[in-house]
C-alpha positions in Angstrom: 2.3 3.9 7.2 -0.9 3.0 9.0 -1.8 -0.7 9.3 -5.4 -1.9 9.5 -7.7 -4.7 8.8 -10.6 -6.2 10.8 -13.4 -7.7 8.8 -16.9 -9.0 9.2 -17.4 -12.6 10.0 -19.1 -14.3 7.1 -21.5 -16.7 8.8 -25.1 -15.5 8.9 -26.8 -15.3 12.3 -29.1 -18.0 13.6 -28.8 -21.5 14.6 -29.3 -23.0 11.2 -26.5 -21.1 9.6 -24.0 -21.3 12.4 -23.6 -17.6 13.2 -21.7 -17.0 16.4 -22.1 -20.7 17.4 -19.7 -22.9 19.3 -19.7 -26.6 20.0 -21.0 -27.8 23.4 -19.0 -30.0 25.7 -19.6 -33.7 25.5 -18.0 -37.1 26.1 -14.5 -37.8 24.8 -13.9 -40.0 21.8 -13.3 -38.9 18.2 -16.8 -39.8 16.9 -18.4 -38.0 19.9 -16.1 -34.9 19.4 -17.0 -34.9 15.7 -20.7 -34.9 16.7 -20.1 -32.0 19.1 -18.9 -29.9 16.2 -22.4 -30.2 14.8 -24.2 -29.1 18.0 -23.6 -25.3 18.5 -24.4 -23.1 21.4 -24.7 -19.3 21.2 -21.7 -17.3 22.5 -22.6 -13.6 23.2 -19.1 -13.0 24.5 -17.5 -13.7 21.1 -19.8 -11.1 19.5 -18.4 -8.7 22.2 -14.9 -9.8 21.4 -15.4 -8.8 17.8 -16.6 -5.4 18.9 -13.6 -5.0 21.2 -11.3 -5.8 18.3 -12.7 -3.2 16.0 -12.7 -0.6 18.8 -9.1 -1.2 19.4 -8.3 -0.7 15.7 -10.2 2.5 15.6 -8.9 3.9 18.9 -5.3 3.1 18.1 -5.5 4.6 14.6 -7.2 7.8 15.7 -5.1 8.6 18.8 -1.9 6.6 18.7 -1.3 5.9 15.0 -0.1 2.4 16.1 -1.1 -1.1 15.3 -3.4 -2.7 17.9 -3.5 -6.3 16.7 -7.3 -6.1 16.3 -6.8 -6.9 12.6 -5.3 -10.2 13.4 -8.1 -11.0 15.9 -10.6 -10.5 13.1 -8.7 -12.7 10.7 -8.5 -15.4 13.3 -12.2 -15.2 14.2 -13.4 -15.3 10.6 -11.7 -18.7 10.1 -13.0 -19.8 13.5 -16.6 -19.4 12.3 -16.0 -20.6 8.8 -14.3 -23.8 9.8 -16.8 -24.6 12.5 -19.7 -24.2 10.0 -18.1 -26.3 7.3 -16.8 -29.0 9.7 -20.3 -29.5 11.0 -21.5 -30.0 7.4 -18.7 -32.5 6.7 -19.5 -34.4 9.9 -23.2 -34.6 9.1 -22.5 -35.6 5.5 -24.4 -32.6 4.1 -23.4 -30.9 0.8 -21.0 -28.1 1.3 -22.6 -25.9 -1.3 -19.5 -23.9 -2.2 -21.1 -21.8 -4.9 -24.0 -20.9 -2.7 -21.6 -20.1 0.2 -19.5 -17.8 -2.0 -22.5 -16.0 -3.4 -24.0 -15.5 0.1 -20.7 -14.3 1.5 -20.0 -11.7 -1.1 -23.6 -10.7 -1.2 -23.2 -9.6 2.4 -19.8 -8.0 2.1 -20.1 -6.1 -1.2 -23.1 -3.8 -0.7 -21.6 -1.8 2.2 -18.2 -1.9 0.6 -19.6 -0.5 -2.7 -21.2 2.4 -0.8 -17.9 3.2 0.9 -16.0 3.0 -2.3 -18.4 5.3 -4.0 -18.1 7.7 -1.1 -14.3 7.6 -1.3 -14.5 8.4 -5.0 -16.7 11.5 -4.2 -14.2 12.3 -1.5 -11.3 12.1 -4.0 -13.3 14.3 -6.4 -14.0 17.2 -3.9 -11.7 16.9 -0.9 -8.4 15.3 -1.8 -5.5 16.6 -4.0 -6.1 15.8 -7.7 -2.5 14.4 -7.7 -3.9 11.5 -5.7 -6.5 10.5 -8.3 -4.4 7.8 -10.1 -3.5 5.9 -6.9 -7.1 6.1 -5.6 -8.4 4.9 -8.9 -6.0 1.9 -8.9 -6.8 1.1 -5.3 -10.6 1.4 -5.9 -10.3 -1.3 -8.5 -8.1 -3.4 -6.3 -10.5 -3.0 -3.3 -13.5 -3.8 -5.4 -11.9 -7.0 -6.7 -10.3 -8.1 -3.4 -6.7 -7.6 -4.4 -6.0 -4.4 -2.5 -3.3 -6.2 -0.5 -1.5 -7.1 -3.7 -1.7 -3.4 -4.9 -0.2 -2.3 -1.6 2.5 -5.0 -1.7 3.5 -3.5 -5.1 3.5 0.0 -3.7 5.5 -0.9 -0.7 8.4 -2.0 -2.8 7.9 0.6 -5.5 10.2 3.5 -4.8 8.1 5.8 -7.0 4.8 4.9 -5.3 5.8 5.6 -1.7 4.1 8.9 -1.4 0.9 7.6 -3.0 0.3 5.0 -0.4 0.8 7.2 2.6 -2.5 9.0 2.5 -4.7 6.5 0.8 -8.3 6.5 2.2 -8.6 2.9 0.9 -5.5 1.3 2.5 -7.7 -0.5 5.1 -9.2 -2.6 2.4 -6.1 -4.7 2.4 -7.4 -6.9 5.2 -10.8 -7.4 3.5 -8.9 -8.5 0.4 -6.9 -11.0 2.4 -10.0 -12.3 4.0 -11.9 -12.5 0.7 -9.1 -14.5 -0.8 -9.2 -16.9 2.2 -13.0 -17.1 1.8 -12.2 -18.6 -1.6 -9.3 -20.8 -0.5 -10.6 -22.2 2.8 -13.8 -23.8 1.5 -11.7 -25.4 -1.2 -9.4 -26.9 1.4 -12.4 -28.0 3.4 -14.1 -29.5 0.4 -10.9 -31.5 -0.4 -10.9 -32.7 3.2 -14.5 -33.8 2.9 -13.6 -35.8 -0.2 -10.6 -37.4 1.6 -12.8 -38.2 4.7 -15.4 -39.9 2.6 -13.0 -41.8 0.5 -10.8 -43.1 3.4 -13.5 -43.1 6.1 -11.3 -40.9 8.2 -12.3 -38.8 11.2 -13.1 -35.3 10.2 -11.6 -33.5 13.2 -8.3 -35.4 13.0 -7.8 -34.8 9.3 -8.7 -31.1 9.6 -6.5 -30.6 12.6 -3.5 -32.1 10.7 -4.2 -30.0 7.7 -4.4 -26.7 9.6 -1.4 -27.6 11.7 0.6 -27.9 8.5 -0.7 -24.6 7.2 0.0 -22.9 10.6 3.6 -24.1 10.8 4.4 -23.4 7.2 2.8 -20.0 7.0 4.2 -18.8 10.3 7.7 -19.8 9.4 7.3 -17.9 6.1 5.8 -15.0 7.9 8.7 -14.7 10.3 11.3 -15.0 7.5 9.6 -12.5 5.1 9.0 -10.0 7.9 12.7 -10.1 8.8 13.8 -9.4 5.2 10.9 -7.2 3.8 8.4 -6.4 6.4 6.3 -3.9 4.3 5.6 -6.7 1.8 5.0 -9.3 4.5 2.4 -7.1 6.1 0.1 -7.4 3.1 1.1 -10.9 2.0 -1.7 -13.4 2.1 0.7 -16.3 2.6 2.3 -14.6 5.6 -1.2 -14.3 7.1 -2.6 -17.8 6.5 -1.3 -19.1 9.8 -3.7 -16.6 11.6 -6.6 -18.2 9.9 -5.2 -21.7 10.6 -5.1 -20.8 14.3 -8.7 -19.8 14.3 -9.6 -23.1 12.5 -7.7 -25.1 15.1 -9.4 -23.4 18.0 -12.8 -24.2 16.4 -11.8 -27.9 16.0 -10.1 -28.4 19.4 -12.4 -26.4 21.6 -15.0 -29.2 22.0 -12.4 -31.5 23.6 -11.0 -28.8 26.0 -12.2 -29.0 29.6 -11.0 -26.8 32.5 -12.3 -25.6 35.8 -14.2 -22.4 35.7 -11.6 -20.6 37.8 -8.9 -21.4 35.3 -11.2 -20.3 32.4 -11.7 -17.0 34.2 -8.0 -16.4 34.6 -7.4 -17.3 31.0 -10.1 -15.0 29.7 -9.0 -12.0 31.7 -5.4 -12.6 30.7 -6.4 -12.7 27.1 -8.4 -9.5 27.4 -5.6 -7.6 29.0 -3.1 -8.9 26.5 -5.3 -7.8 23.6 -5.8 -4.3 24.9 -2.2 -3.7 25.7 -0.5 -5.4 22.8 0.1 -2.2 20.7 1.2 -0.2 23.7 3.7 -2.7 25.0 5.5 -3.5 21.8 6.0 -1.5 18.6 4.2 -4.0 16.4 4.1 -1.8 13.3 7.7 -2.8 12.4 7.4 -6.4 13.2 4.0 -7.6 12.0 2.9 -10.1 11.1 5.8 -12.4 12.0 5.9 -13.8 15.5 4.7 -10.6 17.0 1.2 -11.4 15.7 1.1 -14.4 18.0 0.4 -12.0 20.8 -3.1 -10.8 19.8 -4.1 -14.0 18.2 -3.2 -16.2 21.1 -4.8 -13.7 23.5 -8.0 -13.9 21.4 -7.8 -17.7 21.4 -7.5 -17.6 25.2 -10.6 -15.5 25.4 -12.6 -17.9 23.2 -11.4 -21.0 25.1 -11.6 -19.5 28.6 -14.9 -17.8 27.9 -16.5 -21.2 27.2 -16.6 -21.8 31.0 -18.5 -18.5 31.6 -17.3 -16.1 34.3 -17.1 -12.3 34.8 -14.9 -11.7 31.8 -17.3 -13.5 29.5 -20.2 -11.6 31.0 -18.3 -8.3 30.4 -17.8 -9.2 26.7 -21.5 -10.1 26.5 -22.5 -6.7 27.7 -25.4 -5.6 25.5 -24.0 -2.2 24.4 -20.8 -3.9 23.3 -22.6 -6.6 21.5 -24.8 -4.0 19.8 -21.7 -2.4 18.4 -20.7 -5.8 17.0 -23.6 -5.7 14.5 -22.0 -2.6 13.0 -18.4 -3.7 13.3 -17.9 -4.2 9.6 -19.3 -0.7 8.8 -17.3 0.9 11.6 -14.1 -0.5 10.2 -14.9 0.6 6.7 -15.8 4.2 7.4 -13.4 5.2 10.2 -10.2 5.3 8.1 -11.6 7.4 5.2 -13.0 9.8 7.8 -9.6 10.0 9.6 -7.8 10.5 6.2 -10.2 13.3 5.3 -9.8 15.0 8.6 -6.0 14.9 8.2 -6.2 16.2 4.6 -8.5 19.1 5.5 -6.8 20.2 8.7 -3.2 19.3 7.7 -2.7 17.7 11.1 -1.2 14.2 11.4 -2.5 13.5 15.0 -5.9 14.1 16.4 -6.5 15.8 19.7 -8.7 14.0 22.2 -11.8 16.0 21.1 -11.1 15.8 17.4 -10.5 12.0 17.7 -13.7 11.6 19.8 -15.7 13.4 17.0 -14.2 11.1 14.4 -15.0 8.0 16.4 -18.6 9.1 17.1 -19.2 10.1 13.5 -17.8 6.7 12.4 -20.1 4.8 14.7 -23.1 6.8 13.5 -22.2 6.2 9.8 -21.6 2.5 10.5 -25.0 2.2 12.1 -26.7 3.9 9.1 -24.8 1.6 6.7 -25.9 -1.4 8.6 -29.5 -0.3 9.1 -30.2 1.0 5.6 -27.8 -1.0 3.4 -26.5 -4.3 4.9 -29.6 -5.4 6.7 -32.1 -4.7 3.9 -29.9 -6.4 1.3 -29.3 -9.4 3.5 -33.0 -9.9 4.3 -34.2 -9.2 0.7 -36.1 -12.3 -0.2 -35.6 -11.9 -4.0 -31.9 -12.0 -3.7 -32.0 -15.0 -1.3 -34.3 -17.0 -3.5 -31.5 -18.5 -5.6 -27.8 -18.4 -6.0 -28.3 -17.0 -9.5 -30.2 -14.0 -8.1 -27.6 -13.6 -5.4 -24.9 -13.6 -8.1 -26.8 -10.9 -10.0 -26.9 -8.8 -6.8 -23.1 -9.2 -6.4 -22.6 -8.2 -10.0 -24.8 -5.2 -9.5 -22.7 -4.0 -6.5 -19.6 -4.4 -8.6 -21.1 -2.5 -11.5 -22.3 0.4 -9.3 -18.7 1.2 -8.5 -17.0 0.0 -11.8 -19.3 2.0 -14.1 -18.7 5.5 -12.7 -15.1 4.8 -12.0 -14.3 3.6 -15.5 -16.4 6.5 -16.9 -14.4 9.0 -14.8 -11.1 7.6 -15.9 -12.0 7.7 -19.6 -13.4 11.2 -19.4 -10.3 12.4 -17.5 -8.0 10.7 -20.0 -9.7 12.4 -23.0 -9.7 15.8 -21.3 -6.0 15.5 -20.4 -5.1 14.3 -23.9 -6.9 17.3 -25.4 -5.2 19.8 -23.1 -1.8 18.3 -23.6 -2.2 18.3 -27.4 -3.1 22.1 -27.3 -0.3 23.0 -24.9 2.5 25.1 -26.5 3.3 28.7 -25.6 0.9 28.5 -22.6 3.2 26.0 -20.9 6.9 26.7 -21.7 8.3 25.8 -18.3 11.9 26.7 -17.9 12.0 27.9 -21.6 10.2 31.0 -20.4 13.5 31.9 -18.6 15.6 31.8 -21.7 16.8 35.2 -23.1 14.5 36.6 -25.7 11.6 34.3 -24.9 8.5 36.4 -24.6 6.1 34.6 -22.3 2.8 36.1 -21.4 0.8 33.9 -19.0 -2.7 32.9 -20.2 -5.0 33.0 -17.1 -7.3 30.4 -18.7 -4.5 27.9 -19.5 -4.2 24.9 -17.1 -0.9 24.3 -15.5 0.9 21.2 -16.7 1.3 18.4 -16.0 -2.3 17.8 -15.0 -2.2 16.6 -11.4 -4.4 13.6 -12.2 -1.6 12.4 -14.5 1.5 12.8 -12.4 2.0 9.1 -12.4 3.2 9.6 -16.0 5.8 12.1 -14.9 8.6 9.6 -14.1 11.2 9.6 -16.9 11.4 6.3 -18.6 13.5 4.9 -21.5 11.9 2.7 -24.1 13.5 -0.7 -24.0 15.8 -3.0 -22.1 19.6 -2.6 -22.8 20.8 -4.8 -25.6 23.9 -5.5 -27.5 27.1 -3.8 -26.3 25.1 -1.9 -23.7 23.7 -5.0 -22.0 25.4 -5.5 -18.6 26.9 -8.9 -17.9 25.4 -9.2 -14.4 21.8 -10.3 -14.6 20.6 -8.0 -11.7 22.2 -5.0 -13.4 20.9 -6.0 -16.8 17.4 -6.1 -15.3 17.7 -2.5 -14.2 19.3 -1.2 -17.5 17.1 0.5 -20.1 17.9 2.5 -23.3 16.4 4.6 -26.0 14.9 2.6 -28.9 15.5 3.1 -32.6 19.1 4.3 -32.3 21.1 2.1 -34.7 24.3 4.1 -35.2 24.6 6.5 -32.3 27.0 9.5 -32.7 27.7 9.2 -28.9 26.7 6.9 -26.1 25.8 8.3 -22.7 25.1 6.0 -19.7 23.1 7.6 -16.8 23.8 6.1 -13.4 22.7 6.9 -9.8 19.3 7.5 -8.2 15.9 8.8 -9.1 17.2 12.3 -9.3 19.5 11.2 -12.2 16.4 9.6 -13.7 14.4 12.9 -13.7 17.3 14.9 -15.1 17.3 12.6 -18.0 14.2 14.5 -19.1 16.5 17.4 -20.0 19.0 15.1 -21.8 16.7 13.1 -24.0 15.6 16.0 -26.3 19.3 16.7 -26.9 20.0 13.0 -27.5 17.2 12.9 -30.1 18.5 16.0 -31.9 22.1 14.7 -32.0 21.5 11.0 -32.5 23.0 10.0 -29.2 22.2 6.8 -27.5 21.2 7.1 -23.9 21.0 4.2 -21.5 20.4 4.2 -17.7 21.3 1.9 -14.8 19.3 3.4 -11.9 18.4 2.4 -8.3 16.1 4.4 -6.1 17.7 6.1 -3.1 21.2 5.1 -4.3 23.5 7.9 -5.5 26.5 6.9 -7.5 29.4 6.8 -5.1 31.5 4.2 -3.3 30.4 5.3 0.2 26.8 6.4 -0.6 23.7 4.8 0.9 23.6 1.5 2.7 25.7 -1.6 2.2 23.4 -2.8 -0.6 23.7 0.5 -2.4 27.5 0.5 -2.1 27.8 -3.1 -3.4 25.5 -2.1 -6.3 27.6 0.9 -7.2 30.8 -1.2 -7.3 29.2 -3.6 -9.7 27.8 -0.7 -11.8 31.3 0.8 -12.0 32.7 -2.5 -13.2 30.0 -2.6 -15.9 30.7 1.0 -17.0 34.4 0.1 -17.4 33.4 -2.9 -19.5 30.8 -1.1 -21.6 33.0 2.0 -22.0 30.4 4.6 -23.0 31.5 8.0 -24.2 30.1 9.7 -21.1 28.6 9.0 -17.7 25.7 11.2 -16.6 25.0 11.4 -12.9 23.9 13.6 -10.0 27.0 14.6 -8.1 25.6 16.3 -5.0 23.0 15.4 -2.4 20.7 18.1 -1.1 18.9 17.8 2.2 15.2 18.6 2.7 14.6 22.3 3.5 18.2 22.7 4.5 21.2 24.5 3.0 23.4 21.5 3.9 24.3 20.2 0.5 27.3 17.9 0.0 29.1 15.8 -2.6 27.8 12.3 -3.0 30.2 10.4 -0.6 33.2 9.1 -2.5 32.1 10.2 -6.0 35.5 11.8 -6.5 37.1 8.4 -6.6 34.7 7.2 -9.3 35.3 10.4 -11.3 39.1 9.8 -11.2 38.8 6.2 -12.3 36.5 7.0 -15.1 38.6 9.9 -16.3 41.7 7.7 -16.4 39.7 5.2 -18.5 38.9 7.9 -21.0 35.2 8.2 -20.0 33.8 11.7 -19.5 31.7 12.3 -16.4 28.9 14.8 -16.6 28.3 15.8 -13.0 24.9 17.5 -12.4 24.1 19.4 -9.3 21.1 18.1 -7.3 17.8 19.9 -7.3 16.4 21.2 -4.0 14.5 18.8 -1.6 11.6 19.7 0.7 9.7 18.2 3.6 6.3 18.9 2.0 4.9 17.4 -1.2 5.3 20.6 -3.3 2.6 19.6 -5.8 0.0 18.9 -3.2 1.0 22.1 -1.3 0.6 24.2 -4.4 -2.8 22.7 -5.2 -4.1 23.4 -1.7 -2.3 26.6 -0.7 -1.0 28.2 -3.8 2.4 28.9 -5.4 3.5 31.8 -3.1 2.8 29.9 0.1 4.8 26.8 -1.0 7.8 28.4 -2.7 11.1 28.5 -0.7 14.1 30.9 -0.9 17.1 29.3 -2.6 19.3 30.0 0.4 17.1 27.8 2.6 17.4 24.6 0.5 20.8 24.6 -1.3 24.4 25.4 -0.3 25.7 28.9 -1.3 28.0 27.4 -3.8 28.0 24.2 -5.8 29.9 21.4 -4.0 30.3 19.6 -7.4 32.8 22.3 -8.4 35.4 20.3 -6.6 35.2 17.6 -9.3 36.2 19.9 -12.1 40.0 19.5 -11.5 39.5 15.7 -11.8 38.1 16.1 -15.3 34.3 16.1 -14.7 32.1 18.5 -16.6 29.9 20.4 -14.0 26.3 21.2 -14.9 24.4 23.5 -12.6 20.8 24.2 -13.5 19.8 25.9 -10.2 19.0 29.2 -11.9 16.4 27.4 -13.9 14.8 25.4 -11.0 15.1 28.4 -8.6 15.0 31.6 -10.8 15.7 34.9 -9.0 16.9 33.1 -5.9 13.4 31.7 -5.3 12.5 28.0 -5.7 9.0 28.4 -7.1 6.7 25.4 -7.4 5.4 26.7 -10.8 7.6 28.2 -13.6 6.3 29.0 -17.1 2.9 27.5 -16.1 4.5 24.1 -15.5 4.7 22.4 -12.1 8.4 22.1 -11.2 8.0 19.2 -8.7 5.8 16.1 -8.7 6.4 15.4 -5.0 8.8 16.6 -2.2 12.0 16.2 -4.2 11.6 15.1 -7.8 11.2 17.2 -10.9 8.3 16.5 -13.2 9.3 15.1 -16.5 7.4 18.0 -18.2 9.6 20.6 -16.4 12.8 18.6 -16.8 12.2 18.4 -20.5 11.9 22.2 -20.6 15.4 22.4 -19.2 16.9 21.0 -22.4 17.9 24.4 -23.9 19.7 25.4 -20.7 21.5 22.0 -20.6 22.5 22.3 -24.2 23.9 25.8 -23.6 26.1 24.5 -20.7 27.1 21.1 -22.0 30.6 21.5 -23.6 31.0 17.8 -24.1 30.1 16.6 -27.6 
């Protein structure tokens, strides 16, 4: 997973609005220091620092696929500017104008973002696999509404969304969402402080310093903990990032009282610069961010800001005109570089750019960023009509949202209607595995679309209707939460409990039609990446399986349905699920039948995307390359298990094709589509002796 996130500072340029302004040095004393907050001085070096941060992000993404820490620098700097501007207003006793601030902020951010989102929708329509439409639609809405980090948090812990998130051209919007949320929260905190200061006649800087110290300590502690237990969630979690904003706020508040010799400031600035540039090279930050690893780039940036206030060669380097010129397009550069990189990867099939290819991507990104700034951001920002009142500004914000929302919603509705019509008319044109049954006369219709439609693969995960209830409800709360069952089965003739991983889940697609015909109740207790065996998976999986076994023995279903073997991607090294024989023996002794199903093949490529881009023949694999010559589950038959092997239906004629009977067999690199699994029902019925 690639990690991204610099963002545009929200303060407008110019002395009146704050811009890139910092307090000048003055005499000590709290009232004097508070006054210094209100007297800014322009810092060209910080504009260069912003440019350096975005360049680090782009360069690291294009050539190293590592995290640079530039994201964290941008988050810190945005709070630095925001806090300085509001603190000056509080000190001067001026109205904070929260509504006007929010309108002005999002009026600057949304126009360019809207153009990029529209461009990504066009990219999805013409250049990306149609199987990615659903996640891109979701992430477009999330990015537009500044909740993309929440969407990615959900995806990062959703076993079934892993593949969707990997190639998203919108993943980089997560940091803009975090920043947008803080742009709502921070002014509220500052407004509460202003009320407290006026009511208690307190000193602005002291109160704000105390407030942001509390936020920094609390958020950093949470960030370290959450990163240690679920790093993928912590990376996108706003609460795990608040301390970076708090650090920027503290630098803005404390900088006026910091004095140091120019030589020390020079050393501090150079040390900060070197630390920023080398952060991602020295440590593998991708697996440890945000946590305490993020202290490295943020403290380095703080050192640059503090040390640069004394001047010196490092500050002059950052104030270099070409570097500052890039800073004006930093927001656009961040927005466009990642979609361009994703497009290049999708078109070429390469995961890493050569020096020349990477250079082309970066140059194109800079050019597009300049055009966006020149012809979108600057005209909208300087448009007098939109700046005349907050109401007009709000109308402009709403227009930007509508420009993306209207075509997106229209596309989704049109695609849903088209898909519903095609699926309603599908019959003999899409038999799937039924076409392999003896006596079935299937003639392919060249004009019939292959099902499932790639734009609807998110509906291809097999699901049961309702939570387990009554005698099927597990006693353990965590197991009960994972247990689902068919609805509307009052007096089942038989009860089957499916256990294991997502491959068991997908094979349920073949079992459910039989359950409906025979009035069987089917329930499932499933856990992604956790096959049913006492020595399968990690420690958490093994503990889970022991608890599930106890629940099975308590519930006492008529049969247990599970995947008994574990295939390996593009390898003929297929083995029994570790320890499953012990479970089969225990269940057989308890009078519970075990239906042991052979695993389906697994691959290194996403078979659906491969088929869409390269065709069926190019993506199909010989059976001998992906499964063992004989079924390892046969060893369970003497223990009383009923062995089900549907390999001849997933890989007919010794070839694992990606399309059978005009139905896509796989929805990713290792899971069957529900549509195809359902077509396996006749084959399963013919081989299932248990009744």
